[in-house]
C-alpha positions in Angstrom: 21.3 -6.0 15.3 18.5 -4.4 13.4 14.7 -4.4 13.7 12.0 -4.1 11.0 9.3 -1.6 11.9 6.3 0.0 10.1 7.5 2.9 7.9 4.3 3.8 5.9 0.7 2.8 5.9 -2.5 3.6 4.0 -5.5 2.1 5.9 -8.8 1.3 4.3 -8.2 2.3 0.7 -10.9 1.0 -1.6 -10.1 -1.0 -4.8 -11.4 1.2 -7.6 -10.3 -0.9 -10.6 -8.5 -4.1 -11.7 -6.3 -4.7 -14.7 -5.3 -8.4 -15.1 -3.5 -7.7 -18.4 -0.8 -5.4 -16.9 2.7 -6.3 -15.9 1.9 -6.2 -12.2 1.8 -3.8 -9.2 -0.6 -1.7 -7.3 -1.5 1.8 -8.6 -2.4 4.3 -5.9 -3.3 7.9 -6.0 0.1 9.8 -6.0 -1.1 12.2 -3.3 -1.8 9.3 -0.9 1.5 7.7 -1.6 3.3 11.0 -0.8 1.2 11.6 2.3 2.1 8.1 3.6 5.8 8.4 2.7 5.9 5.7 0.0 8.4 5.8 -2.8 7.4 5.0 -6.3 8.1 1.3 -7.0 8.6 0.6 -3.3 7.8 -3.0 -2.2 4.6 -3.2 -0.1 2.6 -5.7 1.7 -1.1 -5.6 1.0 -3.9 -6.9 3.3 -7.4 -7.3 2.0 -9.8 -6.5 4.8 -12.8 -8.1 3.0 -11.3 -11.5 2.1 -8.2 -11.9 4.3 -5.8 -12.1 1.2 -2.3 -11.0 1.9 0.3 -10.3 -0.9 3.5 -8.5 -1.7 3.9 -6.2 -4.8 5.2 -2.7 -5.5 3.4 0.6 -5.7 3.2 2.9 -8.7 1.8 6.5 -8.6 -1.7 7.0 -10.0 -3.6 10.0 -10.9 -3.6 12.7 -8.1 -6.7 13.4 -6.2 -8.7 10.4 -7.4 -8.3 8.0 -4.5 -7.6 5.4 -7.1 -6.4 2.0 -6.1 -5.9 -0.5 -9.0 -4.9 -4.1 -8.7 -2.6 -4.8 -11.7 -1.5 -8.1 -13.1 -1.7 -11.2 -10.9 -2.8 -9.0 -7.9 -6.1 -8.4 -9.8 -7.1 -11.9 -8.6 -6.6 -10.9 -4.9 -9.6 -8.6 -4.5 -12.9 -7.2 -5.9 -14.0 -3.7 -6.7 -15.0 -2.0 -3.4 -12.8 -4.2 -1.2 -10.9 -2.3 1.5 -7.1 -2.7 1.7 -4.3 -1.9 4.1 -1.0 -1.1 2.3 2.2 -1.1 4.3 5.9 -0.9 4.0 8.6 -1.4 6.6 12.1 0.0 7.3 15.1 -1.7 8.8 16.6 0.4 11.6 18.7 0.0 14.6 17.0 -0.5 18.0 18.1 3.0 19.0 16.5 4.5 15.9 13.3 2.5 16.5 12.8 4.2 19.9 12.0 7.5 18.3 10.8 6.4 14.8 7.2 7.4 13.9 5.5 5.8 10.8 3.6 7.9 8.3 0.0 6.7 8.4 -2.9 7.8 6.3 -6.3 6.7 7.6 -9.2 6.7 5.1 -12.9 6.3 5.9 -15.9 5.4 3.9 
């Protein structure tokens, strides 16, 4: 048996741009991705705090040190500039591994 647990999380990142005419994904400041332990092109779940939207996509590294968060492609319809998002990914582990596993979490404030 395996369980799925939280691996990585960026909490309260602000949407800084939207690009409907892009192939899709979520662009996030590369520094934040690394701090939270995300891999480039990793599947993520995204929760929009402002409107309740929830969607799946993948992350791509953005420009370092910018705190950028860009909704690309169809995801551009899921939020507005300034909305706050929670971006998470999960890992599948054994119950024994889950007992000591600690997710990497980056908390952002206003």
